N, C-alpha and C positions, 0 to 999 in steps of 0.2 A: 503494500499499501504504500502510495506516493504522498507530501507534504498533505498535495490538493486535497486526493483523498480524505488523508486525516481529519484535515482543517470541518470541511462537510459532512462529516462522521460527528464530531464532535458539534456541530452546532446542531444538527438533526437531533441528538441525542440532548442539547439542550432546551431545544424547543419541546421534546417529550414531554423535560422534566418539570417544565413553566407549565403547562396544561394538570399536573398534579399535585398544585401548592404547598395542598396539607403534608403530604410524604415527602416531598422537597425540606420543608420545612425541621419534622420528624427528622430528616435523614443529619439537618445538619447543626441538630443540638446535639446529637450522640456525638458528631466529628466534633462540636468545639467542646466537647468534655474530656473527649481523646486527647485533641491541643493540651489543655489544660493539667491533663495528665500527663504530660507528655508524651502520647504515644504519636500522635502525629505531629509532624513542623509546621510549627504555625504561619508558612510561608507557602508552603502547600493546599492550608486552608485557606488560604486568603488569595491565594490563584482559582482554587474550584467556585471560590464564595461572587469571584468577579462576573468570572467563565457563568454561572448560572445566575448569576440578580441582577447584572445591568442589562439596558437596554441598549439594544444594539443600532438599532437607528436612529437614538437621540446620540449614538458615537458615544457611549458607556458613559454618559453624563450621567446616569440618575439610574434608580429601581427601579425595575421591571415586574409581573404583575406576581410574579413566586415571591419577589424580594416583598412586597410590600403584604400578604400574606405572613411571609414572615419576620416582617417588622410587629404588626399586628398581634402577632402571638406572644411580641417581649413583654417586657413589662412597661417597655420604653414610650407605648403607643398607650400607655394609660393616661395618663395627662397631657395638658397643653388646646390645641388647637388645630383643628382639622380644616382643610382646604380644597375643597374639589370644584374644579376646572376641566370645562368644556367648549372647544373648539367652535363658535359660530359659523352653522353655513357650510361645515368642510363636506359634505357632500356634495356637495354644489362643485366644488372643485374636482371631486373623479370624474362628475359626470359631463363637465363641462370641457375641462383640462386635461382630462386621463389620471391616472395610475401615478405615473411617476411626478407627477407635480404636487400630485398629494404627497406623496412622500415627501419630496420638497417643504411642502407648509408644514408638515409634522415636524419637522427638524427645524424650522423657522423657530416653531413652537416651544422647540424645546431649547432651543438659545436663549430666545427670549424667556421661559420660566427660569433657566439654568443660573443665568444674569441675575435675573432680580432675586430669587432666593438668597441668593451670593452677595448681593451687593445691598439687600432690605435688614436682612437680619441674620447671615453667614452660614458657611456651609455646616461646622460643628453646632450650630441652634437650628438646623433646619432637615426632615427628611425630602426627598424629592421621588415620586414615582412615575413615571408613565404606564398605567393598567393596557390602555390596548388603544390603535387607534389615536384618534385627538383627545382623549379621555385623560388626565395627568391628577394628581394626587399631592397632597403636599402636609407635614404636621410641623407649625411650630408650637411657641412654648405657648404665645398669647397671643390676645386679640389685637393688640396693637402691631405687632409684627407682621398677623395677616394682613391689618388693612396699608401698611408701607409696602409690603408685598406685591398688592394690587394697583395701586397708585405706581410702583415702577414698573411693575411687566405689561402698566396699560401703555404707559411711557415709548416702550420698548416694540411693541406691539405698530404703532401710532409712527413709528418711526420703521417699520420694514417696509423696504418693496412689494408693493400689490400682486401678486401672484396673476400670470397675466399679464400685468399692470392696470389691472381693475378691481381685481378682486382682493379688499380689505381683509387684515388679520386681525381678528380678535376673539372674545371670549366672553360667558359667560361665566363668573363664579360667587359656589358660593362658601361659606361660612362660619362653623359650626363648633360646638363642642365636643363634639361626637362625630364618626364617621354619617350612623342617620341624621341627626340634623344637619351636619354638612352637604349631604345631599336632598335634600329637603331647601336645603335655604338655594343651592342649586335651582331646584327647581320653581322658587320664586324670580331667581332674576333669569333664568330663560323665558319666563310670562310675562314679565321685565320686557323683554328683546323682542318677545311676539308680537306682543300689545301698542309698538313702536311702528309693526307692520313693516319693517325695512324692507328694499330690494337686498333680492338673494347676494349678498359682499361686501354689501353697503351697511352692515350692524355697529351697531355703537357697544362699548363694550358696558357689561352687564354685572355689579358685584350686589352678592346680598347677604346678608349674615341674620344666624338665630343664636347667635353665644348670648345669655342672658345679660340684660342689661345696656346692650349695644345691636336689639335688635333693629331693623332696615336696612333696609339698602346704602350699601358705601359711596363716599362720593370716589 
């Protein structure tokens, strides 16, 4: 087996494991315990973790679905604020401009989100994931961090070159003190976007919070 075939095999294995996130999370727990006990070199564990838990389409700059499931099973996910994001009118990009342009849009979303999280919160205090398609999740320490992030990512997307010269990239964002509340807040944000009756590709940026004491639209 040559290097190219080996790389393909590893990629296929990673994709299969990503689809069985609970099993991956359980395996990682055992491997972490083994590394802690000295039975596995931590460097090897880190290599496996990066291969299985990072999102390839966005350049390995954030976690994937398997990483999100692993994070949610850890104690680190029990407090803080959850931010759920969804690209506006993403389906229209694939339909009008084709899948390659759709992938390019996801990469642009990913870059803007990664940079905004780093600048507004910092890598050590934020956990970022692409769960699939144009859906991204972020975990931050508090509501203020989430609001700062939302403002910065809006600015970055406003400065992004439109797809095909006309389709502007924007997002709907939901902020909550749990994943369920963040998802409900995202539904509110999408409702606000729909009520504006935008032409596809011209939607504005909408963010809604259901964090207690901070409910409502976010500027």
